[in-house]
Phi, psi and omega in degrees: 000138181281168185300318180297316179295320178301317179294320178299313180298318179298316181292322178294315179299319177297316179298318179295324177294318177299315178301314181300319184282326193237345185284142175255145185302331186298340184266352182273129178296155177304323180280357179099161180261127174257142175217143181206169184214128184263151170299154173299135181065028179297141176225356185230143179305332179289353177259011176245126185246147178193178178302151181293341177219169176282155172288127185231170177232133170220131182050045178063015177249130180274132176253120180254119178293153183259330183279147175240130186228155170285154181088343177026205176289131186303314183291314182291328175298315179297319179300312182294316180297327175289317181299318183292343174293335182260331181207107184295345180277341180270099187241009182222151175204158175213156176251145175237169182301143177267131168199157177296325177298316179292324177299316178298315180295317178299316181294329177283329187270315186265141182287333185229101181238129180227159180224164175226157181256110181299339179293340181266000182297129177298146185301332183265359185280149169279122194311298185288328175302312181297315182298315179294314180299323180295337182262354184260149172250179179300122181054037182211124173236134180290167176292325185219139172233135177222161169225139176285162178297145179214179177292339182266333191207146173288156177290149179208155175233125180248127178253129183251157176197170178287330176209169186293333178293315177299316180301312181293319178297322176297320178295315180296317178296321175299313179301316179296320179298317178298314181298320179295323178291329183275356181269000000 
């Protein structure tokens, strides 16, 4: 394995340990949390690495997958590959549970939050590729992209970062902020 891949695996393992130690089940989507990290200059899904399965919750217990694979989660890989077209430093993303409460918290915590309307998606577009591209400007990707629930798509919140450790730390800090407000 080359040096860049070794570093990617190390950063993903560190991010998964942080999730295992600090993540609370309430922030994980029902379909599970996907997280991934792309090679520098990635252009193909096989150049995006992530856990072999999504982080899930059952009976209030978080399950963290142990394997790391190329191709990662198909949707999160597409999100990252679209993001790197706008900013080569943003090579990681994760999804968290969608709720209006989380949207408010995300908007209070992150400086750049944008959304897209799946109802406006062109019929030939790949959904998340189009949504991420619709929210990006020239050489600019927001910290967070979300879409509300619609007849076409479930609601989702995507958190971006330069690497998975940064992405996960942002999620944990967001979670702590929510918990502090609720106390």
